[in-house]
RODRENLUM-69992 format. One record per atom (N, C-alpha, C): residue in one letter; z, y, x. Coordinates in steps of 0.02 Angstrom, whole numbers, plus 50000, padded with zeros to 5 digits. Each point is the difference from the previous one (the first is absolute). Layout:
BEGIN
aZYX ...
END
This chain:
BEGIN
m502525003950689 m500325006149980 m500624998849988 k500365005750021 k500814999650027 k500235002349938 a500535001849978 a500605003749962 a500485001350008 m500535004649973 m500685000450010 m500355001249941 i500484996749993 i500404999149960 i500745003249989 f500115004749968 f500695005949999 f500474994649957 a500384997750040 a500364994249957 a501005001550042 a500095007849997 a500584999650070 a500235005249944 g500005001849956 g500205005649955 g500794994749959 l500665005149981 l500624996949998 l499954997049927 g499365003749968 g500014998149923 g500705002049950 s500345006350011 s500355001649982 s500164999249903 r499385001450008 r499855001249926 r500124995649958 l499794993250031 l499934992849974 l500654997449996 k500715002650005 k500654998450004 k500244996549938 p500324994449985 p500464997150059 p499324992650022 l499625000450010 l499294996050008 l500024999250075 t500005006650013 t500045001850105 t500485001650027 d500684998849939 d500724996550055 d499774992850039 t499684994349972 t499994996050063 t499344998350009 r499535003449990 r499364999050045 r499735005149990 p499504999250039 p499365006450007 p499795000649942 k499285004949994 k499745003149933 k499534996550001 a499594998750072 a499514994449994 a499974992149989 l500664997149979 l500184995649961 l500244998349951 v500035004349951 v500015003349928 v499494996449955 e500104994649976 e499464996549960 e499885004649935 v499275000249987 v499505001049942 v499634992749984 a500124999149922 a499564993249994 a500164996050047 g500484995350038 g500034995950012 g499784999950076 k499945007550021 k499585000550094 k500445006950020 t500234998450046 t500385006650047 t499265006250011 l500365004549972 l499405007750046 l499584997450058 l500434998850042 l499804997450054 l499464995150022 e499984996049948 e499484992949986 e499435005249961 h500235001749954 h499425005249962 h499515004050044 t500285003750037 t499745002950038 t499424994950049 i500214997050043 i499814994550044 i499284997549962 l500234994849953 l499514998849992 l499555003849965 k500025005149968 k499575004749993 k499555003950046 l500135000850068 l499885002350050 l499674993650031 k500244993349995 k499614996750025 k499334996749963 s499924999649940 s499445000449932 s499485007150039 s500375004049995 s499465004650034 s499494999650060 g500474994650071 g499605000750042 g500405001750048 f500635001750012 f500555002150050 f500334995550040 d499954998750033 d500174991650023 d500545002450073 e500175005150003 e500495002250055 e500375003949971 i500754999449997 i500275005049967 i500765001250035 v500075005750021 v500725004850019 v500475002449942 i500584996250011 i500575001649947 i500535003850030 n500235006549963 n500485001650048 n500754996349951 v500555001150038 v500574997249953 v500345004250037 h500544998449945 h500745005450029 h500834997249945 h499845002849947 h500494993949953 h500124994749992 f500384994350018 f500074993850002 f499374998050011 a499725003550067 a499554996050013 a499954993350040 g500364996050018 g500094994750022 g499734995749921 q500195001949954 q499794998149929 q499224998849983 i499555003650039 i499395000649989 i499504996650063 v500654998250048 v499664997550051 v499984992450000 d500464997449954 d500094993249967 d499444996549952 f499945006549956 f499674999449946 f499184999150025 l499905002550050 l499344999250015 l500014992850043 k500475000150039 k500104991650043 k499874996049947 r500324998749936 r499964998549953 r499364996549969 n499735004349996 n499184999049961 n499505002950037 d500244997450092 d499384997250053 d499595008649992 n500405006249988 n499455008250005 n499364997149959 f500184996249928 f499485000449965 f499234999450032 g499884994450060 g499355002250017 g499735004750034 v500225006650014 v499665004450021 v500725000550091 t499795004950022 t500125001350083 t500595005749974 i500584998450017 i500525006349961 i500305002550073 h500295004150006 h500255004950059 h500685002149978 i500495000550033 i500655002149954 i500025005750050 s500195010049969 s500005006150019 s501045000049999 d500154998150036 d500755001650012 d500525004949994 e500225001949931 e500285007650013 e500644997349987 t500424996650003 t500564999349972 t500625004350026 e499725003950074 e500685004350034 e499925007349968 m499335001049964 m499845006549969 m499615000849947 l499904999449936 l499395001749946 l499605005650037 l499454999349997 l499635005850028 l499495000949946 e500115002049945 e499615002149943 e499234998350013 t499495002649973 t499384999249985 t499444999950054 g500135004950041 g499685004050067 g500284996950050 g500784997950009 g500144997850052 g500154994549992 g499884994849949 g499664993949996 g499504997550007 i499435004550026 i499424998750005 i499895002050082 k500165004550011 k500115003250083 k500174992650039 k500644997049980 k500564996850023 k499464990950014 a499655000349929 a499444994650001 a499224998350043 a499885007050009 a499535001150018 a499494997750054 h500594993950051 h499524997550054 h499854992949965 f500025000749925 f499884990649978 f499105002849968 f499855007849992 f499375001249952 f499574997350071 g499855002650072 g499415000950005 g499485004750008 n499494998049984 n499635006649997 n499565000149948 e500284995749950 e499605000849907 e500545001349944 p499535002749978 p500375002449941 p500594995149959 v500655003049966 v500414998449977 v500265000449936 l500024994649938 l500395003649934 l500485000250006 i500305004949961 i500755000950000 i500054998249924 h500634995149997 h500334999549930 h500514998249986 n500305003649945 n500675000349980 n500394994449961 v500264997250038 v500374992949959 v500005000549940 d500305006449958 d500164998649919 d499475003249973 i499345000750024 i499465002449952 i499504994149983 l500014997549939 l499474995649969 l499445002349962 s499515001450012 s499265002649968 s499604994850003 d499345002449963 d499514996850019 d499265001750041 v500195005350018 v499595003350052 v499694992650060 d499264999549995 d499634996750053 d500345005050068 l500204993350041 l500335003450062 l499214999050043 y499654996449990 y499565000650053 y499475003950007 q499965002549945 q499435005549958 q500535006250038 l500635001349994 l500245006550034 l499935000450071 w499974993250020 w500014999550092 w498985000650010 q499664999549947 q499465001350029 q499765006749995 q500175003649938 q500075008149981 q500275005150048 h500604995250045 h500095002950068 h499705001450059 i499714992450009 i499554999750065 i499125003749964 d499995000449964 d499085003949974 d500385007649993 n500635002349989 n499965006750018 n500115001750069 n500304996250034 n500115001250077 n500625003250001 s500625000849957 s500375006249990 s500794998350047 a500365004350013 a500704996150049 a500204998849957 a500144999449922 a500444997149963 a499715000249905 t499884995049982 t500055000849949 t500434997749941 l500145004149966 l500574998949948 l499634997449933 l500344996549951 l499904998249923 l500505002349962 v499575005449959 v500365004849970 v499774998849908 s500505001949965 s499694999849925 s500295006749966 n499685000849939 n500225006849963 n500584996449950 r500474997750026 r500594997949959 r500605006050001 k500374999449960 k500405004449987 k500584996950067 s500435006150042 s500304999450050 s500345007750015 s500524998750016 s500595005550031 s499735003150064 r499534996750022 r499525000450074 r499264999350007 n499655006250014 n499514999450009 n499845000950057 l499384997350036 l499385001450075 l499555004649958 l499995005050043 l499325003049965 l499424999950042 f499685001649986 f499174997750026 f499285006349999 k499654999750050 k499485007049989 k499584993850011 e499394998449936 e499204996550033 e500344993750041 g500564997049955 g500254992750022 g500294999550099 r500335007050000 r500424999150066 r500535002449998 l500514998050009 l500845001249982 l499985006150069 a500395006949929 a500125005750029 a500855001149984 g500124996249957 g500875002749999 g500254994749943 w500765003049982 w500094994949951 w500735005349965 k500304998049935 k500195002049968 k500514998849963 n500825001149993 n500374995449956 n500155004649945 n499534995449932 n500065003549943 n500685002249976 n500474998450012 n500785001749986 n500225007150015 t499935000050054 t500275006050049 t499375005150011 g499534999650021 g499425002849998 g499905001550083 e500334996750033 e499894997650072 e499324999450020 v499655003050033 v499534997750028 v500005000950089 k499524997150006 k499924996250084 k499214999050031 s499725005050045 s499455000550017 s499685002150062 p499664997950040 p499785003050079 p499995006750001 y499535002449931 y499615005249986 y500415004549983 a499805006950025 a500555006449996 a499415001349910 d500635004849994 d499835003449907 d499754993749953 f500164995350015 f499754992149959 f500235004149930 d499634997149955 d500085000049929 d499854994149955 s500484995849978 s500054993849986 s499475000449934 d500035003349945 d499615001349940 d499424998949998 k499614999750096 k499114999550000 k500004996050020 y500234994050020 y500114992850029 y499994994549928 d499654995450024 d500104994949970 d500734994049986 a500385000449960 a500594996750011 a500074993849977 y500034993950031 y499934993050014 y500674998750008 a500364992549939 a500544996850042 a499844993150074 f500305002050050 f500054993550031 f500074994049970 s499744994450045 s499994991649955 s500464998150069 g500225000950058 g500404997250033 g499444993650027 i499235002050016 i499794995050023 i499365005750017 h499955000250066 h499705002950042 h499484995850067 v499605001550035 v499764997850060 v500045005450052 i500054998850056 i500045003050062 i499664998450065 s499525003250034 s499685001050049 s500424998950081 p499834997950038 p500564999950071 p499875008650009 s499435003149993 s499895007150017 s500585004949976 l500434998949941 l500515001849956 l500555000650038 l500124994950048 l500614997750039 l500215006050047 k499355002650024 k500205002050074 k500575008249990 y499875001149971 y500565005849960 y500724999450009 m500294992649992 m500344997649978 m500705000550083 s499755000550043 s500335001050048 s500375005950021 e499895004749969 e500205007449989 e500654998149921 w499994995749977 w500454999849945 w500804993450036 g500555001849966 g500474994850023 g499824991249979 t500714998349987 t499834993149983 t500034999249919 k500285004949980 k499964998549916 k499905006249950 f499364998249964 f499755006749958 f499444996849956 s499875003949958 s499634999149932 s499314998750028 i499814993849975 i499195001150019 i499415005749933 i500425003649965 i499755003449951 i499985005950066 d500785000950002 d499965004550047 d499415003250049 y499954993750033 y499704999650055 y499185001149978 y500074997049945 y499175002249967 y499805007549990 l500525004149975 l499975007349990 l499925003250043 s500314998550061 s499805004250065 s499544997550020 i499524997749994 i499484998250050 i499555000649965 c499705000849939 c499494997949940 c499705008250004 d500235004550048 d499295004450012 d499654999450060 k500294993950040 k499574998650060 k499674992949987 e500204996249940 e499604993450034 e499874999249901 s499634994249997 s499635000349943 s500414995249950 i500425002549955 i500704993349953 i499815003149943 l499534992749971 l499585000949943 l500374996049926 s499755001349944 s500104996149960 s499544994049960 v500264997049969 v499714994749981 v500225001349919 v499615001449941 v500545002349934 v499624994049978 k500504998449953 k499874994549957 k500324999449938 n499765002949971 n500355002949917 n500174994049959 d499434995849986 d500314995549975 d500634993650038 l500145001250041 l500664996650046 l500644998149963 n500044994449999 n500454996249972 n500494996650046 l500635004950010 l500355000650042 l500754998349986 i500544996050012 i500865003749989 i500324999150066 d500485004050010 d500684999050054 d500334996849965 v500184997150060 v500274994149963 v500835001150050 g500255007649972 g500355002850040 g500994999949957 k500024999849947 k500474999149950 k500184994749958 i500304998649992 i500254993549970 i499615000849922 d499855006049964 d499895000749952 d499264998150004 t499735001550066 t499124998250011 t500154991649996 l500334995650012 l499904992450003 l499654997649950 a500275000349933 a499764995549944 a499475004650003 k499805005750009 k499135002549987 k499524998250036 a500354997250059 a499634996950063 a499704994749972 e500354996149973 e499774992549973 e499565000749959 d500075004749927 d499455001649984 d499245002650018 f500215004250046 f499545002250045 f499534993850029 l500104998150018 l499774994650042 l499584994649947 k500294997249963 k499714996149935 k499485005349973 n499905007750012 n499545001949951 n499355000250056 v500175002250074 v499824999850054 v499414993050022 h500384995349982 h499454993950008 h499854995349943 k499865004749963 k499694997449936 k499424998050009 
END
């Protein structure tokens, strides 16, 4: 079982901590975000992981060496020359994937989701991509019709994106994306038409009329995005409650 961890981000919202380290090595409850993510993936059965790196990339490589890769096979996708965003990061790392589905996980997301179950739902549905979503408050929502991705909306600006003409966002089910998704190799075939740097959400939205990009809705999902300084203390309490 293969997974990819997005760990290349600059972590600008976690300054000043990220002035001297990558976001992935910021600690919560005595462990780095990267360690939390690797151990969760490992306990769910994932034994081969690709990690993309950019900001203080060497620190991440050294951290993994010191910890013997936590007992799993780890590959590094080096983005030190240029940060490629989420879609570009997947495109660059695609040669590691082979012909199997890959679970994608943002390094700054902590949750109680059963990753193996999500992986199995993706396989059972035979979809190009499966996105974990929930009905929580968010400034941006993905829009679905009968579980299939059809659009996106910025709730603050009213901006809407969809490949469908005359798209009425009010007629669709709106959910917040978790930063956790599973992709099949078939999803990658359109990426040759894209450049090196692009958003995976924009990519999903460009092909969702051609490929089945499905939702797994988990409204009882406990999740925290450790993206800002003020969420660090909340994250410690979150982990205590999740592991009760």
